[in-house]
C-alpha positions as CSV (number, residue, x, y, z in Angstrom):
1,M,127.9,88.5,150.2
2,I,124.1,90.2,150.1
3,A,123.0,90.6,146.6
4,A,121.8,94.1,145.8
5,Q,118.0,94.6,145.5
6,T,116.7,96.4,142.5
7,R,113.4,97.6,142.1
8,P,111.8,97.1,138.7
9,V,111.6,99.8,136.5
10,V,108.2,101.4,135.5
11,V,107.6,102.8,132.4
12,I,104.6,104.6,131.9
13,R,103.5,105.4,128.3
14,P,101.4,108.5,128.0
15,S,97.6,107.5,126.1
16,D,96.7,108.5,122.9
17,E,95.0,111.1,124.0
18,D,97.8,112.8,126.0
19,L,100.1,112.4,122.7
20,L,97.3,114.1,120.5
21,R,97.3,117.2,122.8
22,Q,100.9,117.6,122.6
23,I,100.6,117.4,119.2
24,K,98.5,120.1,118.8
25,R,100.9,122.1,121.0
26,A,103.5,121.2,118.0
27,D,105.3,118.7,120.2
28,Q,107.4,116.6,117.5
29,A,108.3,113.8,119.9
30,A,104.6,113.2,120.9
31,F,104.1,112.9,116.9
32,E,107.3,110.6,116.9
33,Q,105.8,108.4,119.8
34,L,102.4,108.0,117.7
35,Y,104.1,107.5,114.5
36,D,106.1,104.5,116.5
37,R,102.7,103.1,117.9
38,Y,100.7,102.9,114.9
39,G,102.8,103.2,111.9
40,S,104.2,99.6,111.0
41,D,100.1,98.2,111.7
42,L,98.9,100.7,109.0
43,L,101.6,99.5,106.8
44,N,101.0,96.3,107.3
45,Y,97.2,96.9,106.5
46,L,97.7,99.4,103.6
47,V,100.2,96.3,102.3
48,Y,97.4,93.8,102.9
49,L,95.1,96.2,100.9
50,T,97.1,96.9,98.0
51,G,99.1,93.9,97.5
52,D,102.2,96.1,96.6
53,P,104.7,97.4,98.9
54,A,105.9,100.5,97.1
55,V,102.4,101.7,96.5
56,A,101.7,100.8,100.6
57,E,104.6,103.2,101.4
58,E,103.5,105.9,99.7
59,L,99.9,105.7,101.0
60,L,101.6,105.7,104.5
61,Q,103.3,108.9,103.9
62,E,100.6,110.6,102.8
63,T,98.4,109.7,105.6
64,W,100.8,110.6,107.6
65,L,101.5,113.6,106.6
66,A,97.9,114.4,106.1
67,A,97.5,113.7,109.8
68,G,100.4,115.6,111.0
69,R,98.9,118.7,109.3
70,Q,95.2,117.9,110.7
71,L,96.1,117.3,114.3
72,S,98.4,120.3,114.3
73,G,96.2,122.5,112.8
74,R,99.0,123.6,110.4
75,G,99.1,124.6,106.6
76,A,100.9,122.8,104.1
77,G,103.8,124.9,104.6
78,K,104.1,124.1,108.1
79,D,104.3,120.0,108.7
80,L,104.9,118.7,111.8
81,A,104.8,115.3,110.3
82,A,107.3,115.9,107.3
83,A,109.9,115.2,109.7
84,H,109.0,111.5,110.6
85,C,107.8,110.4,107.4
86,P,109.1,106.8,106.3
């Protein structure tokens, strides 16, 4: 019996720059990928700074909303980030 040969799967992750370009075109999936990359590290840093996980969560949410508004060039009424805040 001959074993089937498998090829390794290569996953190409878009660069941060690519994600930012996509976010500027209101790509929700790109925004979610950026959050998935940096959200937990940012939360951990905010917990370290504040010493309070609840305050850190609030700061993370506010920071992420502001970033989404800024990156997408949209006003407060049209949040790209609102759908993907913790």
